[in-house]
C-alpha positions in Angstrom: -37.0 28.9 -25.8 -33.6 28.3 -27.5 -32.9 25.5 -25.0 -36.3 23.9 -25.6 -35.5 23.9 -29.3 -32.2 22.3 -28.7 -33.7 19.6 -26.6 -36.5 19.0 -29.1 -33.8 18.6 -31.8 -32.0 16.0 -29.7 -35.2 14.2 -29.2 -36.2 14.1 -32.8 -32.8 13.2 -34.2 -31.8 10.7 -31.5 -28.3 9.2 -31.2 -27.1 6.5 -33.6 -25.2 4.1 -31.3 -22.2 2.5 -33.1 -20.8 -0.9 -32.3 -17.8 0.5 -30.4 -19.4 3.6 -28.9 -20.6 3.9 -25.4 -23.2 6.1 -23.8 -21.8 9.2 -22.1 -23.5 8.2 -18.8 -21.5 5.0 -18.7 -18.1 6.6 -19.0 -18.6 9.8 -17.1 -20.3 11.4 -14.1 -21.5 14.9 -13.3 -19.2 16.9 -11.1 -20.8 17.5 -7.7 -23.4 14.7 -8.1 -22.0 12.2 -5.6 -22.8 10.2 -2.5 -21.6 10.9 1.0 -20.6 8.4 3.7 -22.2 8.5 7.2 -20.9 6.8 10.3 -22.4 6.3 13.8 -22.2 4.4 17.1 -25.1 2.6 18.8 -26.3 -0.3 20.9 -27.9 -3.5 19.7 -30.2 -5.1 22.3 -32.2 -8.2 22.6 -29.5 -10.7 21.8 -29.7 -14.3 23.1 -26.7 -14.2 25.4 -24.3 -13.5 22.5 -23.6 -9.9 23.4 -20.3 -8.2 24.6 -18.5 -9.6 27.6 -18.6 -6.4 29.7 -15.5 -7.2 31.6 -13.5 -6.8 28.4 -15.6 -4.0 26.7 -16.1 -1.2 29.3 -17.3 1.1 26.6 -20.5 -1.0 26.2 -21.3 -0.6 29.9 -20.6 3.2 29.7 -22.9 3.6 26.7 -25.6 1.6 28.5 -25.4 3.7 31.6 -25.5 7.0 29.6 -28.6 5.7 27.7 -30.4 4.9 31.0 -29.4 8.2 32.5 -31.3 10.0 29.8 -34.4 8.2 30.9 -34.0 9.0 34.6 -32.4 5.7 35.6 -29.1 6.2 37.5 -26.8 3.2 38.1 -24.2 3.6 40.9 -20.7 4.1 39.7 -19.4 1.0 41.6 -22.0 -1.2 39.9 -21.0 -2.9 36.6 -24.1 -4.6 35.0 -23.5 -7.9 33.2 -24.9 -7.2 29.7 -24.9 -10.5 27.9 -27.7 -9.3 25.6 -26.2 -5.9 24.6 -23.5 -5.2 22.0 -21.8 -2.0 21.0 -21.8 -1.5 17.2 -20.4 0.9 14.6 -22.8 2.0 12.0 -22.2 3.1 8.4 -24.4 4.1 5.5 -24.2 5.9 2.2 -26.2 9.0 1.6 -27.1 9.2 -2.2 -27.1 12.5 -4.1 -30.3 14.6 -4.1 -31.9 12.4 -1.3 -34.4 14.4 0.7 -35.4 14.5 4.4 -37.9 11.8 5.2 -36.5 9.2 2.8 -34.8 6.1 4.1 -31.4 4.5 3.5 -29.9 1.1 4.4 -27.6 0.8 7.4 -24.9 -1.7 8.2 -24.0 -2.5 11.9 -20.7 -4.1 12.8 -19.7 -5.3 16.3 -17.1 -3.3 18.0 -16.6 -5.6 21.0 -16.4 -9.3 21.4 -20.1 -10.1 20.7 -20.4 -13.6 19.3 -23.5 -12.8 17.1 -25.9 -10.0 16.4 -28.6 -12.3 15.2 -32.0 -11.4 16.6 -30.9 -8.0 17.9 -32.5 -4.6 17.5 -30.6 -1.3 17.0 -31.6 1.5 19.3 -32.0 5.0 17.9 -28.5 6.3 16.9 -27.5 9.4 14.9 -25.4 9.1 11.7 -22.9 11.8 11.0 -20.9 12.9 8.0 -17.3 14.2 7.8 -18.5 17.7 8.9 -19.8 16.4 12.2 -23.4 17.1 11.4 -26.2 14.6 11.8 -27.8 13.7 8.5 -29.8 10.6 9.4 -31.1 8.6 12.4 -30.9 4.8 12.4 -33.1 2.3 14.3 -34.6 -1.2 13.6 -34.2 -4.9 13.6 -31.0 -6.4 12.2 -30.9 -9.0 9.4 -27.8 -11.2 10.0 -26.8 -13.7 7.3 -24.3 -15.6 9.4 -24.6 -17.8 12.5 -22.3 -19.7 14.9 -22.7 -22.8 17.0 -20.4 -23.7 19.9 -20.2 -27.0 21.7 -19.5 -27.7 25.4 -16.1 -29.1 24.5 -15.0 -25.9 22.9 -15.7 -26.9 19.3 -17.3 -24.2 17.1 -18.8 -23.9 13.7 -19.4 -20.5 12.0 -21.2 -19.8 8.8 -20.5 -16.5 7.2 -20.1 -13.5 9.5 -22.5 -13.4 12.4 -21.0 -10.2 13.9 -22.3 -8.0 11.1 -25.9 -7.2 10.3 -27.9 -5.0 8.0 -31.1 -2.9 8.4 -32.8 -2.4 5.1 -34.3 1.1 5.1 -33.2 1.5 8.7 -32.2 5.1 8.7 -34.4 8.1 8.0 -32.7 11.1 6.4 -33.0 14.3 8.5 -30.9 16.7 6.5 -30.3 17.2 2.8 -26.8 17.7 1.5 -26.5 21.0 -0.3 -25.2 21.0 -3.9 -24.6 23.5 -6.6 -26.1 21.5 -9.4 -28.9 24.1 -10.2 -26.9 27.3 -9.5 -23.7 26.9 -11.6 -23.8 28.3 -15.1 -21.9 25.4 -16.6 -21.9 21.7 -15.9 -18.7 19.7 -15.7 -18.6 16.1 -16.8 -15.8 14.0 -15.4 -14.6 10.9 -17.3 -14.3 7.7 -15.3 -10.9 7.0 -17.0 -8.8 10.0 -17.9 -7.9 10.2 -21.6 -7.2 13.2 -23.7 -8.6 11.5 -26.8 -11.9 10.6 -25.2 -12.3 14.1 -23.7 -11.8 15.6 -27.1 -14.3 13.3 -28.7 -16.9 14.0 -26.0 -16.6 17.8 -26.5 -16.7 17.4 -30.3 -19.8 15.2 -30.1 -21.7 17.7 -27.9 -20.7 20.7 -30.1 -21.8 18.8 -33.2 -25.3 18.7 -31.9 -25.6 21.7 -29.7 -23.4 24.1 -31.5 -19.8 25.4 -31.3 -18.2 26.2 -27.9 -21.1 24.5 -26.1 -18.6 22.0 -24.6 -14.9 22.6 -23.8 -12.5 19.9 -22.8 -10.6 21.3 -19.8 -8.1 18.4 -19.4 -8.0 14.6 -19.8 -10.8 14.1 -17.4 -13.2 17.1 -17.3 -15.5 18.6 -20.0 -17.3 21.8 -19.2 -20.7 22.1 -20.8 -23.0 25.2 -21.0 -26.4 24.2 -19.6 -29.9 25.8 -19.3 -30.4 28.1 -16.3 -33.8 26.7 -15.3 -33.7 23.5 -13.2 -36.4 21.6 -15.1 -34.7 22.3 -18.4 -31.3 21.4 -17.0 -32.6 18.0 -15.9 -34.2 17.4 -19.3 -31.0 18.6 -21.0 -28.8 16.1 -19.0 -31.2 13.2 -19.6 -30.7 13.5 -23.3 -27.0 14.3 -23.0 -26.4 11.1 -21.1 -27.5 9.0 -24.2 -24.9 10.6 -26.4 -22.7 7.9 -28.0 -19.0 8.4 -27.7 -16.2 6.2 -28.9 -13.5 6.0 -26.1 -9.9 6.5 -26.9 -7.7 3.4 -26.8 -6.2 2.8 -23.4 -2.4 3.0 -22.9 -0.5 -0.2 -23.3 -0.1 -1.9 -20.0 1.0 -5.3 -18.6 -0.5 -6.0 -15.1 1.4 -8.6 -13.1 0.2 -10.0 -9.8 3.3 -11.4 -8.2 1.4 -13.2 -5.5 -1.0 -15.2 -7.7 1.0 -15.3 -10.9 -1.9 -13.6 -12.8 -0.9 -11.6 -15.9 -3.1 -9.3 -17.9 -1.7 -7.9 -21.1 -3.6 -5.2 -23.0 -4.2 -5.5 -26.7 -1.9 -2.6 -27.7 1.3 -4.1 -26.2 4.1 -4.7 -28.7 7.7 -5.8 -28.4 10.8 -4.5 -30.1 13.3 -6.9 -31.7 14.7 -9.0 -28.9 16.1 -12.5 -28.3 15.2 -14.2 -25.0 16.9 -17.1 -23.4 15.3 -18.6 -20.3 16.3 -21.6 -18.3 16.3 -22.8 -14.7 19.0 -24.1 -12.4 18.1 -26.7 -9.7 20.3 -27.5 -6.8 19.3 -30.5 -4.7 21.0 -31.3 -1.3 20.3 -34.6 0.4 21.7 -35.9 3.7 22.6 -39.6 4.2 23.4 -41.2 7.6 26.3 -43.8 7.5 27.4 -46.1 10.3 31.1 -46.9 10.8 31.4 -50.4 12.4 34.7 -51.3 14.1 36.4 -54.7 13.5 35.9 -57.7 15.7 37.8 -57.8 19.0 39.0 -54.2 18.4 38.6 -51.5 21.0 36.9 -49.2 18.5 33.3 -47.8 18.9 30.5 -47.6 16.4 30.3 -44.1 15.0 27.4 -42.6 12.9 28.5 -40.1 10.3 26.5 -37.8 8.0 27.2 -37.6 4.3 25.8 -34.7 2.2 25.1 -35.3 -1.5 24.8 -32.2 -3.7 23.4 -32.5 -7.2 23.1 -29.6 -9.7 20.7 -29.9 -12.7 20.1 -27.2 -15.3 17.3 -27.5 -17.8 18.0 -26.7 -21.4 17.9 -23.0 -22.0 15.0 -21.8 -24.1 15.6 -19.2 -26.6 13.2 -17.5 -29.0 13.2 -14.3 -31.1 10.8 -11.5 -31.0 10.6 -9.5 -34.2 9.7 -5.8 -34.4 6.1 -4.9 -33.5 5.2 -8.3 -32.1 1.5 -8.3 -31.1 -0.2 -9.6 -27.9 -1.2 -12.8 -29.6 2.2 -13.6 -31.0 3.9 -12.8 -27.6 1.6 -15.1 -25.7 1.9 -17.9 -28.3 5.7 -17.7 -28.3 6.0 -18.0 -24.6 3.5 -20.8 -24.4 5.3 -22.7 -27.2 8.4 -23.1 -25.0 6.3 -24.2 -22.0 7.0 -21.3 -19.8 5.1 -21.1 -16.5 3.5 -17.9 -15.2 6.6 -17.2 -13.0 8.8 -17.6 -16.1 6.6 -15.2 -18.1 6.9 -12.6 -15.3 10.7 -12.9 -15.4 10.7 -12.6 -19.2 8.4 -9.5 -19.2 10.6 -7.8 -16.5 13.7 -8.5 -18.6 12.1 -7.2 -21.7 11.1 -4.0 -19.9 14.6 -3.5 -18.5 16.1 -4.0 -22.0 13.7 -1.4 -23.4 12.1 -3.9 -25.8 8.6 -3.9 -24.1 6.5 -1.0 -25.4 4.1 -0.9 -22.5 3.9 0.1 -18.9 4.7 -2.8 -16.6 2.6 -2.7 -13.4 3.5 -5.2 -10.7 1.0 -5.5 -7.8 
């Protein structure tokens, strides 16, 4: 009865969503409520001559023989069938939380051998297993392939998208449910998508403000433990309202992300710079080779000789110097660098130098 009153109070009062607040369901997840990956192996049949070349993929022939043996067809060991219409594939799928036996999930099939295309093929019944080795679903069905390839007699080839990967919507039937402790544990743990002590504190405070003191306890920068109703139906209703709780996230740590391969730089809004003077220039060295011919005089016994002359030029651009005052913001930092015409590579060098000098109040992450 007490839990019903609490839920009724939440329903009547509602949550006033502020401009900067986000719903709790958007920034966190319930511990234990998660998906599980499934993998499998199978055969795709019915291909139009685009299957595996069995001389190079013996596992396809072995799988084919094992399948026929289960139906009473025995192929001699010294016989290797040419299976141009068969391809060995790996299967993978995602088993959502709380899914029940009899429901269906999507399956993706990827060629393991040298099949040119899976277009038009059908997957034969294949088990899908989890990390514990148990079968949780069985897959079968016609593949939907978005890519195709065309080859000419002269060896030319045109390929659109990836024809060696296909998908079977609803192609696997769940045979076993994944056990979870959602309905048995006394307390529910909420895990933040981005660990932050300030956000964890605010989540616990927001829950306690509505449901009473000590209802929620922040365990660390990620997890918040919440006391929940014992009955399953009340627990589901309790979480449905709790998910709409507006929470203002704590400001993220100051970071500068640099992609050294593409020159992409992302600077968070809280980055500041201590007093520093920066001088940046570039030195260019150019080496050119020139062929010269030495011609002997008339009636002389000399020979024409070709010689090489190297010309070396060194050019240095004017050094650019600018001053950063204390507490320079993101906007001022970018404007100062752009004013001197620095390229992305120059900005990366400047940021690294500022970090080494201790003038950059941010974490520099280079990827």
